N, C-alpha and C positions, 0 to 999 in steps of 0.2 A: 595298579590294583594289586592287592596282596591277598594270598590265600595261605591258610594254616591247616595242616592235617593233624588229627588227634586220634590216637589209638594206643591202647596199652600193650598190643602185640607188636613187637619190633619188626617182625616180618611184614605185617600188613602196612605199617606206616612207612617203612623204608621202600617197600614195593610200590606203593602209591606215589612216593616221591620220585622214583626212578623210571617207572614204566611210561610215564607221560611227560613230555617236554613242556613244562608249564610256561617257561619263558617265551616259547614260540606261540603260545596262546595269549600272550600279552599279560601274563600274570607273574608276579614276584612270589616265589615259594619261600615262605618263612621256614625256619628250622622246625621240623615236625615235633609235636609234643607227645609225651607218654601218658598224660593223665589230664583230667579236667582241672584239677587243682593247679597244675603247671600252667595251663592256658590262662586261667583267671589271674595268675601272678604276672604273666607276660602281656596281657591285653593292653593295659594302660600305656605301656611304652611302645609296643609294636603295632597296635591298632590294625588288625587284619580286616579285610573287607568281606572275605568269605571264610567260613569255618566248615571243614569237611571232617565230621566226627563220628566215631563209633557210638552206638547207643549203649551197649553193655560194656562197662569198664570197671576195673577195680576202683573203689572209692565212689566219687560222684558219677552218675550215669551221663550219657550224652544229652539226655533231655533236661536233666538238672543243670548241666553246663549251659545249654541253650537258654534256659530261663534266666540264669544269673548273668551270662555274658550280654544278653540283650539289655539288661539294666545299665551296664557299663557302656555299651555301644548300641544304641537303639536301631541304627541302620544296618547292623551286622546281618548278613545273609548266611543261613545255616543249612547245610546239606547233611542229613544223617545217613550213616552207613551201618548196615546190620548184617550179621551172619544168620539171622533168624527171620524167616518169612512169617512174622507174627502180626496178626491183625490188631491185637491190643497195642503193640508198640507203635504201629502205624497210626492208630487213633490218637495216642498220646502225642505223637510227633505233630499231627495236624493241629492239636490243641495248642501246642507251643508255637504255632505259626512258623514252622520250619519251611525253608524254601523248596526243598525236594527230599525225596527218599530213595535210597539205592540199596541194593543187596551187595554184599561183599563179592558175590559171584558175578557181578556186572562186568562186562568186557570194557577194556580201555575206551573204545569209541563211544560206549553208552555213558561213561563217566564224563568224557570230553563234552558230549552234547549237553548233558545236564549242567555242567559247570559253565559252558558258554551261554546257556539260557539264563542262568543266574547273573552272569557278568553283564549280559545285555540289559537285564532288569536294573542292575546297579547304575549302569551308564544312563539309562532313562531317568532314574531318580536324580542323578547328578545334573542332568540337563534341566529337569524341572526346578531344581534348587537354584540354578543360575538362569532363571527363566528369561530375563530381559536380554542378557548377552546371548543366550541360546537362540532367541528369535532373530537377533542380528546375524549371527553366524549361519543359521539355517537359511535366511534370505540370501546371504552371500553365496551359500552353496547352490541354491536354486539358480542364481545368476550365473554361477560358474557352469552348471549343467547346461543351461540354455546356450551359453557361449560354445561349449564343446559340441553339443549335439545338434544345435540349430544354427550356429554361427551368429547368434544374437549378442552383440557386444554392448548393448545398453546396460549401464550400471556396473560395468566391469571395473572401473576405477574405484579406489577407496582403500583405506588402511586395512579393513577386515579382509577384503578381497586379496590384497597383497599377502596378508597373513596366511590365507588358505593356500596361495601359490608358493609360499616360502619354501616348503620342502624340496620343490624341484627347481626353484630359481636360485637357491643358495648352493654353496659347495664349490670346491675347486675341481678343475679338469686336469687330466693327464696332459703333460706337455706334448705338443705335436698332434693331439687328437682333435676331432671336430665335435662341437656340441650340437646335439639334435634333441628334439622332443618327439614323443610318439604316444599314440593311444594304443593300449592293449585291452582287448575284451576277453573276459574269463567267464566261462560257463562251468558248472560243477554238478556232480551227481555222487550219490553214495550214502546220503542220509535219509533216504526215503522219498516218496513221491508227493507227500503232502506239502502244500504251499508253505506251511509253517516251518517244516523241516528244511525246505529249500532256502527259505529266508534266513533261517538260523545258520545254515552252512555258509551262505554268502557273507553273513555278518562275521563268522569265524575267520573266513579267508581274508576279509577286509582287515580285521585286527592283525592277523599274522603278517600280511603284506606290509602294513605300515610299521610294524616292528622290525621287519627285515630290510626294508629299503626306503629311500626317499621317494615318495609318490603322493599323488592326490587321487582320491577314489570316490566313486558313488555308484549306487545300484540303479540299474535301468534295464527294463525288459527281462527280468530274471537272469541278469548277468551283471558282472562287476566291470565297471569302466575304470581303467587305470591310466592316469597320465603320468609319464615319467621322463626323466632326462637320461640320455645315453652319451657316452664319449666315443661310441663307434668302434671300440676295440673288441677283439675276440674275447678277452678276459671278462669284459663287461657283459657280453652276451652269455658267456658261460656261467657267470655269477647269477644272472637273471634266471636262467634255466635251472640252476642249482636251487635257487629259492623256491621255484615252483615245485620241484621234486620234493623238497623238504616239507612244504605245506601238505602235499599229498600224503606223505608218510605220517606226519603228525596228526592230521585231521581225518585220516583214513577215508579219503575221497579221491575222485578222479577229476582232473581239470582238463578243459579244452581251451586252448589259448590261441587267439587270433591277433596278429599285430598289423596295425596300420602302417602306412609309409612314414618314414621319418621326415620331420620338417625342421627348418633351420631356426625358426623363431616361434615363441610361445603363442604369438598372435595368429599363427597359421594352424593352431591345433585342431580347429574344426575340419580342415582338409584331411588330417590324419585320422580323425574319427570316421569320416565318410568312407575312407578306404578300408578301415578296420571293419566297419559295419558291412560293407560290400563283401569282404573276404569271409565274414562270419556266416553269410548266407550259404557258403559252401559246406557247412557243418554236416549235413546229411550225405554229402557226396564224397568226402575224403576219408581215407582209412587211417589218417594220422591224427594226432591230438594237439599239434603245434604247427601253425603255418602263418605266413604273412601275405600281404597284398601282392608283393612281387611274384609270389608263386602262382597266382591265378590271373593276373592282370591281362595276360595275352590271350586268354581263352575267348573263342568266338561263338561258342554255343554248339551243342550237339543236336541230335534229331529232335523234332518237336511233335511229330505225329507217328502213330502206329503204322508199321509197314503192313502190306497185304498179308505177308507171312505171319506176322504177329496176330493180326485179326483172325486169320483162319485157324491158327492154333488155339486162340482164346475161345472162338465159337465152338470148336470141337469139345473143349474141356467143359464149357458151360452146358452143352448138350448132354455130356456124359454125367454131369452132376457129381463129380468126385472132388470134395473139398481139399483133399491132400494134393491131388494133381494141380488144382487151382493155386494152392499156396506155393508149390514148387514153381509153377509158371510165373507167378507174380515175383517171387524172389529172383528168379533168373532174369526177368525183364528189368527189375530195378537195378540189379547188379550190373547188367550190360549197360544201362544208362550211366551209372556212376563210374564205370570203367572207361568211358569215352574221355580221352584226354582233352577234348574241347567242350565238355559239358559245362553249363552254367546253371545257377538256380532257376533262371527263367526258362531255359530250354527243358530242364528236368521237369519242372512243374507242368509245362505245356504238354510234354510227352505222357506224363501220368494222367493228366486230364483227358488226353486223347484216348488212352486205353479205356478209361471209364466211359467216355462218349461212345466208343466203338461197341462196348457191351450194351449200353442203353439202346443204341441203334439196332444191334442184333436182336434184343428182346422185342422191340417193336416190329421188326421184320418177320421174325418167326411166329409171333402171335398173330400177325395179319395173315400169314400164309397158312396157318393151321386152323384159323377161325375159332380159336378157343377163348377169345375175349377181344376187347379193344385196347389199343395202346393207352387210352386214358385210364381204363380200369387198372392197368398194371404199371402205371407210371410211378417212378421213384424220384426223389429229389436228386439233383445232380451232385456230384462229389464236391465237397467243400474242402479245398486244399488248406492244410494247416501246417505251417512251417515248424511248429513245435512237435508235431506228431511224427512217428516213424513212418516213412513213406510206404514201405511194403505192408505195414499193418493197415494204413489208411486205405490203400488201393484194394487190398484183399477183402476188407470188410464191405467195401462198396460192391465189388464184383460178386462176393458171396451172397449178398442180399438179392442181387439180380438172379443168381443161380437158384436160390431158394424160392423166390417168387415164381419163376418159370416152372420149376418142377412141382411145386405145390398146386399150380394151376392145372397141370395136365397129368397128374399122377394117378387119377382114378380110372379104373376100368380098362378093358382091353383096347379101347380107342387110344389110350395113351401111347401104345406102341406105334400106332399110325401117325399120331401127332409128332412123335419123336422122329419117325422116318421122314415125314414131310419137312420138318425143320432141318434135318440132316441134308436132304436133297437141296433145299434152298441154299444152304451154306456151301455146297460142293457142286454147284450147277456147272462149273467149268470142267468137272471131271467126267470120265467115261463111266458113269454110274451103272452098276449092275444090281439086280435083285439080291444076289448073294452078299454083296458088299454092304448094302443097307441092312439086310437081315442080320448080319454079324454085329452090326452096331447096336441094333435094338434087342439082340439076344433072342431071336425067334428063328424057327426053321423057315427057309425061303418059301416053301409051299404054304405054310400057315400065314405068313406075312402077306402073301399074294391074295389069299382069300379075304382076310380082315381088311386089307388095304382097299380092295374094291368095294367091300361092304360099307366102309366108313366114308370113303372119298367119292364113291360113285364112278370111279375110273380105274382101269387097270394100272398097274405100276408103270408099265412102259409108256402108256399114253400120258400119264401124269408127268413123268420126267420130260417127255418130249414137249408137253405144253409149257412147263416151266422154263425150259431152255429157249423156246421160241419167244415167250414173253420177255425174257431177259434180253434176247437178241433185238427185239423190237425197241426196247428201252434204249439200248446202245445206239441203234441206227437213228433214233430220234434226236439224241443229244450229242452224238460224237461223229467226227469226220473220219473215224477209223476205216481202214480198208475192209472190204467184205471178208477177205481171208482172215483178217485179225478178229473180226466179230465172230466168225465161225470158230476160231480157236478159243475165243473167250468163253464160248458155251460148250466146248468139248468136242468139236468136229474138226478132224484133221483134213478131211476131204471137202473142199469148199464147194465143189459141184454137188455133192450129196447134200450138203447143208442147204444149198439153194433150192433143191428139189423139195426137201422137207419143209422149208420155210414157205414156199409157194403153196404147198399142199395145205398148210395150216392157215395161211393168211389170204391166199388167192393172188398174191403178188410176189414178184422177185424181190430180193433184198434191196436192189437199187431202186426199183419202182416204188417200194414202200418208203424209202428214205426221201425220195423226191416228192412224194405226196405229202409227207409230214412237213417238209420244208415249205411247200406251197401253202399249206394251211397256216403255218406260223407267220407267213408274210401278209396274210389277209387281215 
């Protein structure tokens, strides 16, 4: 595909010719022209596909050139370039059916995107013009994709299929090297978050790759699947990396590259794809932008559930209602997961979901303990894990919704201080809780908290704490074979004898008698 630049200012036309590497965009740059008249003379022989022209030039204008050039080449795509942000010129350009409009102040990456969009449109036209053959080739490409992605070999044989494979099946190998085939998955960013921009960027990368190396490619799941042949030498790997760096430089983007395991025969290429896809799942976990299956194949998985310490820290932050503290907590939690040398996408996802579940469980627990509503009234949808989303953003939004819901529910009136105090007691039932400690948390004077606490709860602070500790101890004795001393420690009593006295005073039974009674009831 050929492109010609037209501008009567030598600095502009030579600058445009040099600042962008047109060859690596899959375009042949014809000698730039200094006037519309020169272009009209050269068009019959050189037949450009794209014309990048200034609007205002000495002699014929760019719009006059567009009109006359289209008579000679009806399929010519024209991009007008102007130093004047003039609405009238833009209106006239639209009337001439130009392909696009750019200002001379446009940055190189903006020009590249526009040209690639026009190039894509031309290729689509070419495909339509050769419709029958295009259908055959498209069908063979679908067969090829099914083979690589799903291992479906039905329909793989055929002349067109072999033609598709030819870039990687042909060519000589370095003597003494071993020929292997491999799938490489490429994700890219840098052209914006819109689906159209992402699609155009992958199209541009696809074009550049096929110009730089022998490979077969297709787009799948917002990433480029590349099948290539390697001779296994260090220079071959270096050249491949060099090509990727060159594409990043030319297209002003950032690539993430994942390599599947090499296979000896092209008919094993599905195995390489499976390992590349598995390695690609590590994208949110790795701080590098280029890795292969061998780098992660030995990982066994990190932790899958929140620790008691994680849950306690999270509950404290949710009670405090500080979004910045929550964001820091989430970032540290996610980073700790990613830093685990054994972490896998499965264990990572499980741990993130566990943090969300812990927060939902906390919300139900404190709402029940404060009596400010029912769990059904405050229910939120469970976290939906999305591999495409940034994990710390995903988890933060989920936890922040829980934090807001809780604080909106109990934020009215002086009773809110008591509700917060009750929630704090519930989450720190294993501590040696004091009135001063809880008053500090809810930002009240201990004496004032003592008064409003009894008014709202109907109990003194001390009696309420003892009641909650004993209820928790009863729950443990019912379901756990833990020693009495361990149960005492769990609810904040170092002296097991004193714990026994308090427990009997509250329940009328010793801890051992209570456990035996519960066991007897469960057997009936």
